[in-house]
C-alpha positions in Angstrom: 66.5 -115.5 21.1 66.1 -112.4 18.9 68.2 -109.3 19.2 67.0 -105.7 19.7 63.6 -104.9 18.3 63.1 -101.2 17.9 59.3 -101.5 17.6 59.1 -103.1 21.1 61.1 -100.2 22.4 58.7 -97.8 20.7 55.8 -99.6 22.5 57.6 -99.1 25.8 58.1 -95.4 25.1 54.5 -95.0 24.0 53.4 -96.6 27.3 55.5 -94.2 29.3 54.0 -91.3 27.3 50.4 -92.6 27.7 51.0 -92.9 31.4 52.4 -89.4 31.6 49.5 -88.0 29.6 46.9 -89.7 31.8 48.5 -89.1 35.2 50.7 -86.1 34.8 53.8 -87.9 36.0 56.2 -90.5 34.7 55.8 -94.1 35.7 59.5 -94.6 36.6 62.6 -92.6 37.4 65.3 -91.9 34.7 67.7 -94.7 35.7 65.6 -97.9 35.6 68.4 -100.0 37.1 68.3 -97.8 40.2 64.6 -96.9 40.3 62.9 -98.6 43.3 59.5 -98.0 41.7 60.6 -99.8 38.5 62.2 -102.6 40.5 59.0 -103.1 42.4 56.9 -103.1 39.2 59.3 -105.6 37.5 59.0 -107.9 40.5 55.2 -107.6 40.5 55.1 -108.3 36.7 57.3 -111.4 37.1 55.2 -112.6 40.0 52.0 -112.0 38.1 53.3 -114.0 35.1 53.6 -117.0 37.4 50.0 -116.9 38.8 47.5 -119.5 37.6 44.0 -118.1 36.8 41.0 -119.9 38.2 40.1 -123.0 36.2 37.7 -121.2 33.8 39.6 -121.6 30.6 41.2 -118.2 30.6 44.9 -117.7 30.3 47.1 -115.3 32.3 47.1 -111.8 30.7 50.7 -111.2 31.8 52.1 -114.5 30.5 50.3 -114.4 27.1 50.3 -111.0 25.5 47.6 -112.0 23.0 45.1 -112.4 25.9 45.4 -108.6 26.4 43.1 -108.3 23.4 40.3 -110.0 25.2 37.9 -107.3 26.3 36.4 -109.4 29.2 37.9 -108.8 32.6 37.0 -111.1 35.5 37.7 -110.8 39.2 41.1 -112.5 38.8 42.1 -109.9 36.2 40.9 -107.0 38.3 42.7 -108.2 41.4 45.9 -109.7 40.0 46.6 -108.8 36.3 46.0 -105.1 35.9 49.0 -103.7 37.7 49.9 -103.3 41.4 47.4 -101.0 43.1 50.1 -98.5 44.0 51.1 -98.0 40.3 48.1 -95.9 39.2 47.7 -92.6 41.0 44.0 -92.1 40.0 41.1 -94.1 38.8 41.4 -95.6 35.3 39.3 -98.3 33.7 40.3 -101.9 33.6 41.1 -101.8 29.9 43.2 -98.7 30.4 45.2 -100.3 33.2 45.6 -103.5 31.1 47.0 -101.6 28.1 49.5 -99.5 30.1 50.7 -102.5 32.1 51.1 -104.6 28.9 53.0 -101.8 27.1 55.3 -101.5 30.0 56.1 -105.2 30.2 59.7 -105.3 31.4 60.5 -108.1 29.0 60.6 -106.7 25.4 60.3 -110.1 23.8 56.9 -110.6 25.5 55.7 -106.9 25.1 52.8 -106.1 22.9 53.5 -105.4 19.2 52.3 -102.1 17.8 49.5 -103.9 16.0 48.3 -105.4 19.2 48.4 -102.0 20.9 46.3 -100.5 18.1 43.7 -103.4 18.5 43.6 -103.2 22.3 40.0 -102.9 23.6 40.8 -99.6 25.3 41.8 -98.0 22.0 39.0 -99.7 20.1 36.5 -98.1 22.6 38.2 -94.7 22.1 37.5 -95.2 18.3 33.8 -95.9 19.3 33.9 -99.5 18.0 34.8 -102.9 19.1 35.2 -104.1 15.5 38.6 -105.3 14.4 40.0 -102.9 11.8 42.5 -104.3 9.3 45.9 -102.9 9.8 47.8 -101.6 6.8 51.2 -103.0 6.2 54.1 -100.7 5.7 56.9 -101.9 3.6 59.1 -98.9 4.1 59.1 -95.2 5.1 57.8 -92.5 2.8 59.3 -89.1 3.6 57.2 -86.3 2.5 58.7 -83.2 0.9 61.8 -84.8 -0.6 
């Protein structure tokens, strides 16, 4: 088991911000341990991880984060994998729901990496392409103006 990973916390924070930008509200209250909405979401996520997809060769999007990069959504995904229906206050595409739910995975060890977020089908569509773009590797921070 690995310790704290700041980049996974950044993905969570970016998911909260993305939710807030799209829906003009926060997904959860301030104190997650006492927030009934977060507790219900966490229960849904844990239950969804245990579901078995139909025998068509696909894997569970909530149990395997890399499956989130698959741009194909079937009926099982639509009904079971893209968040509880009460979680999204207005209409959003399947890829948009998938990205937000994956970024808000309650288990930081299974949460998407920053690279996976940047290659998610919803963001790739925003870029106007479904082509995989090579990600630059950063070996350190460069602070401008110093």
